[in-house]
C-alpha positions, 0 to 999 in steps of 0.5 A: 561415137559408135552406134547406140543401139549396138551391145556395149560390152564393157558396161555389161562387164563391170555390171556383171562383175558387181556381182561381189555386191551380193556376198559382202550383202550377205556378210553384212547381213549374217554379221547384222541380224544372223538367220532370216527367220523372222520378220525383225532379220527380214526387214533388217536383213533386207535394208542392210543387204539393199544398202550393200547392193544398191551401192553395187549396182550403183558404182557399177552404172553411176551414168545409167542410175543417177543419184546415188542416194536415191538409188541406194536408200530406195534399194534398201527399203524395198528390198527389206519391205520385199524381204520381209513379205518374201520370207514371210509368204513362204514361211522361212522356208529354204527350198527351191520352190520356196526360195524361187518365191521369196525371190519374186516377192523381194524382187517387185518392190525393188524392180519398181522403185528402180523403174521409177528411178529409172523412169527419166533415163531410160526407155520403157522402164516399166520392163525393168519392173517387169523383169527384176522379180523373174530375175530375183526368182532365177537367182534364187533358184541358181543358188538352190540348184548349186547346193549352196548351203540355203538352209542357213536362212541367207537374206541374198542368193550367192554367186552363182546366183547373183552372178546370173541375175547381174549379167541377165539385168545387165543386158535387159539395162543394156537394152533399154539404155539402146532403145532410149533415144538420145537427147539432141545436143545444144549444137543441133538445135535450130536457134530459138525463133526460127521455124 
């Protein structure tokens, strides 16, 4: 067994490779609702994209994330609500600033529900809730800066933003894991009734 505080490069690489769930979520959303240009498209698009992204996240880090159904359903619901609110606030605009703001707003409920699910699995899960809105905003800013066709009003950012998001969120998750005290093993517990 290695030092649990060391950076888990293998886990980080696996999580970063999960960036493909974002383009897949974009394709699924485009096929389902098309452009995110009204409230119904934003809500349904967020639900679809959140389900795909939540599934990808769970597959890449299932030991850390716990129950698959809870993680996927919570991510889908939170993204549906977040994208509905974020897209409405920016008037469905696609400038870098509008997309970054939409991403931050989308990230608030996503980060909150995921942090809630992580509360018994990592130390300081509130850090996850604080980081995710910033990382969603950054994902959109990177995608828009790369001149990806954001004017098509996608539900999620593209591959450049997804790699950025997954790499940085993977670092956050690894550091939260490293800060989590290990549960004492059954072998090292004192027998009951001794003091």
